[in-house]
N, C-alpha and C positions, 0 to 999 in steps of 0.2 A: 501634233502633225505627224502623220505616218509616212516614213520615207518610202514605203512600198507604193503609196499612192502618188508619189511625185518623184520620178526617176532623176530629176535635176539635183536631188540631194544625195546621190550616190557618192562614195568616197572618190576623191581625185588624187592623182599622183603625178610626179614628174613634171614635164613641161605643160601637160594638160591642167594640172593644179595651179601652176603659176600664172597661166593665162586666163583661166576660166573661174577663178574664185568669185569674182564679182557677180556673175549672173545668178548662181544659186543663192548667194547670200542676200542679194537684192530681193529675190523672190521670198526668202525667209523673213526678211524685214517687213515686207508688204503683208505676208500672211500673219505675222505677229501683230501688225497694226490692226488688221481685221479682227483678230482674236481678242485684242485689248478691248475694243468697243463692244464686241459681242458678249464677252464674259465679265468685263469690268474687274479683272483681277490682275492688278499690276505686278504683284510678286511672281505669279506663275508665268506671265509674259516675259519678264526679264529672265527668269530661269530657263524657259524653253528657248528663247533667243540665243542665250549664251551657249546652251548645249548644241544647238545647230551650228553656230559659228565654230565652236571647238571641234565638232565632228568634221566639218568640211575642210578645215585647215589642219586636221590631224593633230590637234593639241590634246593631250591627256589631262592637263591641268589648266584651269582658266578661272578668271574672276572678273566680275563687272563691278566697278566702284563708281558710286555717284555721290555728289556732295549732298549732305543732309541739309535742306534749306533752313532748318531750325537751329543748327549748330555751326554750320560752315565747315564741318569735318567730313572727310570721306568715310563712307561706310560700304561694306561689301553687300550688295543687293542680290547677287547670284554667284554661285561658285560650282566648279566642276573639279573633282579630284581633291577637294579640300574639306576639312571637318565642317559639318553643318553648323556647329556652334559659332563658327566665324561669321556667319551670314546675319545681317540685320543689326550689327553693332558698330558704332563709330570707332574709327581708328584714332589713336593719339597722334598729335602732330609729330612728324619726323622729317626734317628737312633733307636727310640723306636717303630716305626711302625712294626707290626708283619711281613708284607711282606718283609720289608727291612732286618729284622733280619733273616728270613728264607733264603733269597737269600745270605746274607753275611756269614751265618754259614753253609749253604748247608744242613740244617736239617729241616724236616717237623715238624709241630706243630698242635696239636688238642687242642681246647679250648671249654669247656662246660659252657654255661651260660655267665655271665658277665666276662670280662677280668680283673683279679686281679693280675696276674703275674707281679712282679716288673720289669721284663725285658721289658715289653710292656706298651704302653699307655692304659689306662683303657677304658672300654666301655661307651657309653652314657647310661644315666639312663633308657631311654625308648627303648633301643635296644632289638628287639624281637628275636634275634638269640638264638636258643637252643643249637646248636653245630656248630663249625667252624673248617675247615681243610685247612691248607696251606702247599703246597708241592713245593720244589724248582725244577726248570727245568734246568738241568745241562748237558752240552755237553762237548766234548773234549776241547773246547775253554773256558770253564768256565761257570758260571751261566748266563743264558740268560733271565730268568724271573721267575715268580711265578704263580701257579694255586691256587686260593682261592675258596672254596666251603662252603656254609652255609645252615643249615637247620633251618627253622623258626618255632617257637612255634605255635601249638603243634606238635611235631615231635620227633622221636627217635634220640638219640645222635649217633654220628659217633663211630664205634667200632674199635678195633685194626685191624680187618679183613678189614673193609672199608679203613682204612689207608694203609694197605699192598696192597690192590687192586689198589688204586689210585697210589701209588708209583710204582707199577709194570708197569702201562701204561705211566708213566712219561717219560722214555727214548724214546719210539717211538713218543710220542707226541712232545717231544723236537726236534727230528729229523725233524718232519713235520714242526714245527714252524720255524726252521732254513731255511727250503725251502721257507716258506713264506717271511722271511726276504730277502732271495736271490732274489725272484721275485720283491720285493719292491726295492732292490738295483739296479736290472737291469732296472727297469722302470725309475729310477732316473739317469741312465747313469753311474752307478758305476761298471759295470761288468768288466771293464778293470783291476781292482785291486782285485776283489773278490777271485781269485784263490790263491793269495799270502798273504792275510791279516793275520796279527798276526805272520808273519814269521820274525825271527831275521836274518838279512842279514849282512854278513861281508863285509869289504871293497873289492872292485874288484881289480884284479891284475894291476900292473902298476901304483899304486898310489904314490910310493916312488920315490924320486929323489936322486942325489948324496948327497944333503945337507939336505933333509927333509924326515921324516918318517910320513906316513899318515895312520889313521885308522878310520873306520866308523862302527857304528851299527845303524840299521834302523828297527824299528818295525812298520809295516804298519797298518793302520786303514781301515775302510770301504770306506773312501773318495778316490776319484780320484783327480789328480792335487795336491797331497800333497807334503811334503817336499822332495827335491832332492838335490844332490850334483854333481857338475861337476868340472873338473880341467883340466888344460893344463900344462904339464911339458915343461920347456924350456932347450935348449941345454947347457946353462951355469950353470945348476943346480937350477935355480929358478923355481917358481911355481905360477900359477894364479888359484885362487879358486872362486867358487860361491856356496853359500847355497841359496836355493830357496824354497818358499812356495807360491803357487798360490791360491788366494782366490776363493772360490766356489768349487762345486763338479759336474760339468756338462761337456758336450762335449766342450763347449767354453773354460772351464778351461784346459782341456786336450790339446786343440789346442794351447792355450796361453803358456802352459808349454813347448810344443815342440818348439814354436817360440822363447821363451826366451833362451832355451838351445842352439838352433841353433845360435842365435845371439851372445851369450856368447863365444861359441867355435870359431866362426869366428873372433871376435874382439880380444879375448885373445891371439890367435896365433900370432897376430901382436904386442904383448906387449903393447897394449893400457892400459892406467891407469884405475884403478877401477872406478873412478868418471866419466871418459869418457865412459866407457862401460855401466854404469848406465844410463847416459844421452841418449846414443844411443838406448838402450832397451826401455827406457821411451818413446822416440819419436815414436818408432815402435808400441808400444801398444796404444799410444794416437791416432794413425791413425784409430783405430777402436772403436770410442766412444760408438757405439750402443751396443757393447758387455759388456761394463763396467767391463772389466777384469783387475785385478790388481795383483801384486805379491810382496811379501816381499823378499828382496835380501840382502845378505851380500857378498860383493866382496872384494877380497884381492890379492895383488901381494907380494910374498915373494921372495926377491932377494937372490942370491947365498951367500951373506955375512951376511944374517940374518936381513935385514931391511924389515919390514912388512909395507905395505901401505894398509890402510883399508877404505872402504866406506860402510856405513850401511844404507840401504834403507828400513827401517822398520822392519828388522829381529831382533829377540831377541839378545841383545848385547853379542857378544863373549867376552871371558875373556882370557887375557894373563896370563899364568901360569909360573912364574919363577921356574926354577929347584930347587931353595933352599927352596921353600915352603912358601915364604913371600906373602903378599897380592898382587894380580895382578891388571892389568888395564883393565877396561871394554871399549870396542871399540864401541863408541856411535856416532861418527861424520859421517855424510853422507847427508841424505835428505829424502824426502817423499817416500812412497810406489810407485814403478814404475807403471805407467799407471793411477795414480791419478790426476796429473797435467801435462798439455800439455808442459808448459815451465819451468818445475822444474829444479832447480840447485842442484848440488851434490858436497859435499866437501870430504876431505880426512884427515886422521890422520896417523901418523907414530909411529911405536914401534920398538925399537932396541932390537933384541933377541940375547941372548948369547947361546952357545951350551948347550943343556939340557932344555932350555925354550920351552914352548909349547903354543898353542892356543886351547881353548875349545869352540866349537860351539854347542849349544843345541837348539832344536826346541821348539816352544811354546807348542806343544803337550806333550813334556816331562815335561817342567816346570809347566804346568797347569794341569797335571794329578791329579785328585781329588779322595779322598777316599770317603767312604759312608757318612762321616760327612760334606763333601764339602770342605775339607782342601787340598789345592794344594801342590804338591811335592815341588815346589818352587826353585827359583834361589839360595838362600843361602845354602840350603841342597845339591844341585847339585854341587856348587862350593866347599863347604866344603869336600864333598866326593871325588871329583877330586884331591883336594890338599892332602888328606890323602893317596891316591893311586898313588901319582906322581912317585913313584919308580917302579911301575908295568909297564908292557908293555902297549902300547897304546890300543891294541886290548882288553886287559883285562879291562882297565878303561872304554872304550866305551860300552862294553857289560854289565859290572857291573852296570853302571849308568842306562841303560835301564831296567835291571832286578830290580833294586832298585825302580825305578819309577813305574814299572808294579806291584810290590809287594805292594807298597804304595796304588795304586789305586784298587788293588784286581781284576784286569782284565787282561785276556790273550790278547784279542784284544782291543787296546786303542781307545778312542774316536777320537783322532787326531794323526797323525803320530808322533812317538817318534824317534828322530834322534839325534845322538851324533857324531860329527866330531872332531878329534884331529890331530894336526899337530905339530911335534916336530923338532926343528932345531938341526942338528947333526954335521955339518961341516965335514962330512966324504967324502972322495974322492973315 
């Protein structure tokens, strides 16, 4: 954008600047949005937008940080007055970094001179910043990033009017940056899941049998080829289940996921054992070594009389949950991730279930959901919560665990799919 072609972008100062920041910046955001769709170049859009914002508010140093949807960490996507090598890399978690605090608390901060606030890390001794302003970028899905602006000595300090003006343009700026992320997602082959990301989905109809109750909660991330569940109910009241997580987030991962689901449905209908199904799926994936596609699977057959036969091929170990609340059994036996070894062998283990007993399946996205300090939600917490809620409905437990993990992470859209599957033996005819 050429400032000479749009006089609205001339430098402002004094009272004029404090009262009119909003108008030129709103024009800047709209122009950037049009350029995004015309050029389909998210990186340059973010960079140009930040430079215009910094120029209008007379900031000689600025950075635009967005959460990397694949890692959950903030990364600098555009910078002014900072080394170029800082752009494009995730930042290590730091609870006392001002930007992390602003994002976590959803509150703007203005600092004049050296940072001495006990909430934050202090400034370097030779830092020339006269005044700094950090504003959270928050959408309906939660915080997506932070806008940082700094004035370098000699300069006037940011005023409350400056802060109000920047906060006023934060919502449309956030909306534009979400579109930037959408374009990045589409370029990486993620569009197949973008429309439903962050949506909590209940179990689909037809999951129950005469002997088993089934419930599932699924909070989708930006990834494609994420965690999925398939099941086949048998006429005798038994059930064959598969929990799946395909590695990668590409078109090849989507194709592999469809292949794995199709193979499972075909073999499960013939009452093949979990280990045999794992072997056959592994052989099918191994026929396409150039794709390097692998999948974590948990396969199980639950008979009409409560016998569970389990084969774990790299999926987070499910937990048997006795109805009386005592410590359960983790289902570990199986083999390697399918697609990893051409001649892999798979084993099985058996668990006798009594009426009221259940099996809890949790994805690595739920167990590994980290908060701002980098602490994972964890297997122990998930299992303890499930045991405490054992007298509730399966639907309540599944959704409550997802909500608890999302609250722990402080994110509406998770970094990786969060999935909870629960199966309870009832012996009801």
